[in-house]
N, C-alpha and C positions, 0 to 999 in steps of 0.2 A: 553436402546437400542445397540445393539454391530453395533458401527459405525467404517468404515476406513477412516480413512484421506490421501488424497494422495499429497505431497508434491512436487514441481520441485526441482533436487539435485544441484542445482547451488550454493545455499547456504544453512548454518544451519539451524534447527528451532529450538529456534531462530537464524538469520544471527548474525554473531559476529562484522559485521558492517552494510553496507548498504543494505537494501533486503526488498520491501513494502510485498509480495505475502509469504513469507516465514515467516514474523512477525504476520502477519495477521493467518496464519495456527497454527503457537504457541498458539496466544492470544485463539483463539477457542477451539485446544484440550484442553487445560490445564483448559478452564474454563468447557467446556463436560464432564471432569474426575472430575473435584469439582461437577458438579451436580449429579453426581454417573452413568457414563453411561461407558460402557466399550470401549476405544476406543485402536485403534491400528495405528500409525504412522508410514506411509510408508514416509522415509527423509535419508537424508546423517547420517552417522554412527557416526560425531561428532554432534549432536544435543540433545537439554538436555530438557527432557519432562518426564510427570507423566505417560501418555500411555504406551502402549507396543511399543517398536520402532523395527521396522524391516527395514532394509538396505542392500543394494547391496552393498555401496559402504560405504569406512573409514571415508570418509573425504569431504565436500560440491567441486564440481568440480570446482567452480571460483578460490577457493584459495588451489587448488591442481596443483603442479607444472607439477608434474607427470600424469595427466590426459591428453591425445591424443584425446579422442574423448568421450564428454559428453552422445552420444546417448547412448551408448551400455549400461551403467550404469540405465538410464532412463527403455531404453527397459525389462530387465531384473526385476526391480520394479515392472513394468504392469505384466508381467508374472506373480512374486509372490502375487500380490493383486488380482489377478482374477483365479490365481490356489485355491485360500482358499476361494474363493468369497463366498462360502457357510456358512461360520462364520462370516457373518455380513448382519445384517438387511439393511444397505444402504452402499455405497460407494462415499464417498465425494471426489470428484477431482477439482485440485487447477494445472490442467497442462492444460488448455486450450483444443487443440483437440486431444491429442494424444492417451488418451484410448476410442476416441469414437468405433473403431471401434470392441473393445473385451465389450464395455459398451452395444452394441447395440444386442450381441448376449448369453448377463449373465442372467441370470434369476433374479440376485440380482439389484435392482434398483441403476445407479447411479446416481446423481446429480451433474453437472460441473459449478463452478461457474466461469466465463470469470473473468480476471484481467487485460486485456491489451485492448490496442484499437480496434475497429473492424469497421474503417472505410478503410482500405487495400484492393484493389481491387480485391488480389489472393485469399483471405479467402474467400471471396462469395462462390464460388461453394462448397466450400467443407463445410460451413456450412449446404447450402440448401442441401446435399447429407444428414446429419442427423438434418434434421429441426425437427424431433418428438422427438429428445432426451429432456427430462428436463434443463432445464438449468438457472443461478439465473445472474441477474446483479449486478455491484455494487454500479450501478448509473442508474435512468432513463436517464440522457443523453445518459449513454454510449447504452444503446441501440439503437439508433436512425440509423445507418446504417443498422442494420439489424434487422426492428419491426416484422417481420414476424416469428421470431425464437420461439421456444417453451417457451418462458419466464414464469418460473415458480413462479418468486420474483424478488424483489430488497433489498437486505440487504447493508445497507451501513455497513463500517467496525467500528471497537468500540476496544476501547482497558483499560485494566484493570482499575479498578476506581483508585485504590490507586497506582500507578506506577508511576505518577509525582504526584508535588505538585505546588502550583502556590507560585508565589515571589509577596513579597509587593513591589520590586524593579519594578519602571516604566522602567529602562534601557538606556542605553545611547548607545548604539548603533542599528544597523538593522541587521537580521539574514537573512543568505539564507542555506536551507536543503537539501538534496537530491542528484542527480547528474548532472553534466556538459554535458548539450546538447542542440541544440539548441532550440527544442521546451519548455525548462523548465524556459527561458526565464531570463539567468544568464547574458547579455549583458545587458537587461532594467534594472536589478536589479544593475547593476552598477553604472548607469546613475541615478537611483532611488537617493541611497547613495548619490553620488557626489553631486547632485543637491541639495538636503537635507541640505549639510554637517551636514551626521550623519557619524559615521564610520558603516562601513558592514563587517561581520565577514561569511564566506562562509564555511560551512563543507558540501561537496559533495565528491561523488566518480567520478573518472574519469573511464569509459570503453576505454575498445582497440576499441569499435568502435565506440568512439568521441575522441579520443586519438588525433587527427591531427585538429579535430578544437579548440581544447585545446590549443593547443601548438600554433595555426596560431591565431585563433582567440580573446580565453579567456584570456590567460598567459598576453600579452602583456596589457592586461587592470588593470591585477594586481597591475603592477607597479607606487603605486598611496599611499597616505600618511594614508588615509581613509578606504582603500581594504585590510583585512588582509584573505589570503587565510590557511583554517587549515588543509583541508582532510578529509578523510571519518573519522565519529566517531560514537562509539558504545550507544547500548541503556540507558548505564550508565552514560555519558555525556550527555545526552540532555537536562535532568531536568536543569541545570546550563546554557547548551547554550541558549534553548529557553527561561527560565526562565526571564532570566536578560537582555533580548531581548525588545526594545520597541516596538518592532513587526516584524512580519515574511514577507519577501517579496515572495509573490509566481504570478508573471507573466507570465504564461504559456500561449505558444501561439501554443498549440494544442487541441486536445478533451480529456483532461482530466479524464480517469477513474472514480478515487475518488481522489486521494492525501492524503492518514495517512496524512502526515505533518502536515496537518490544524487541524487536530484533534489533533496530541501530543502538537502543540503550544496551543489550548483552554487547555488542561489539564496542562498547567504552568501558564496558565491567559494571555497568551500573543495573541493579536488580527493578525487579518491576511489583509494584504492588497492585493489583489487578482484581478486578470482579468477574465472575465465573459466567461471563457473557458470551456466546459465539466461539472465536476460532481459543480463546484463552487458555482453556484446558489445554490445547496443544500444541499450545509452544511455551506455557511456563509450567518447568517442573518446582514443585513448592522447594523451597533450601537453596536450590540450585542458581535459577537463573532469576529468582523472583518469589512472590508470596502472594496466595489467591485466599481474597477475603471477601465477605460478605458483608458489606454494608461499614459505614465511618468508624462506629466503636473500632471495630477491628482492624479497620485501617489506620487507626490510631494507634495501634498496639505493635502494629506489623512495622510501622516507620521506626519503633525502637528497636527491632528485630534486626534490621537493615545495618544498621550501623556494624554489626558484627560477621557481614556475611563475606565472602569470600571472593571476594570481585576479579579474581585471577581466575576461578572456578567459572564464573559468570562467564567470561568472557571464553573458555575451552568449550562451554553448549554452544554456542553462537557457532565456534569452528568447525564443532563437530555435527551440526545439523540444518543452519542456515546461511551457508554460501551460497552466493552467487553461480560458483561451479559445480555444484550439488543441484541447484535449480535447473540450469542450460541441460545436466547429464538426465534429468529426469523426462524433459523436453523434448531432448534427440528421442530416448526410447518410444518417446507417442510419435513423434515424426514418422520416425522410419515403422511403427506398427500401421500406420493410417498409411502410408507409400506403398506399403509393402499387400494392404489389403484392395486397392484400386484393382 
């Protein structure tokens, strides 16, 4: 198939550091190319891909100090993609609602994967306007605020099978990986570590939107001998960071759409201790790849239990359910269904 992948421009594909959506776009793109499909990736110019790369900007906008208006590049990219839409059998957008007006008027079908939260009241009327367009959710839980949308399927994220390797070490610290934000549960993660008397290593991004929260609330909590703040890390550092941890803490306090960090931990053989929010119940099988707990008290007890968990079994759960190959095959089924319905 001739497939166009539309990625946000905030991060490169794959991202240099933090970046969930762009990382998934990279895994999907590379797997589709490996399967023999003709893929064009619309992404920032510093992206690295085996597909044909089309970009309106030289580098990802978040790390570009000279970029004042990120939307300019996104609008230009959409024009490039839809101007040449007849070259593709399917356009796969990962840009939320931005392409929808163009997609509605284009004979080439556009499939939109929604990567973010959908419970914000201001987006409801916008999606009602475009409710007939085909959408994909990244978890069944993500759909709950908009059950009436034209959902064509749920495709859980996947990562390359050989990207990470499990460690035989059960680990002597707890890990927190992602971004510093109230909904990600960093305060609870620190409490869990302190009460468990275990070291906590935090590898996380601090965005401009969450800078005041970090400075006023989180930074004072870092002044403790058990807590180490590392900052953002890239893909190359994740295997050691996650693989040597006793467990990944995922005490989210929001309807998490997916949480690919859970899968990354599983691929390293590291169990996840998570709160039952959003997609967690779809990703974690208690006793196999982690433990689901309700609050700090239960999490502290869970830390003790993870020492005896079978890390090889945790890795097998990843291989069975969350590889990039499985993800690409499921998307191909949806692509073919849309193409045949034209």
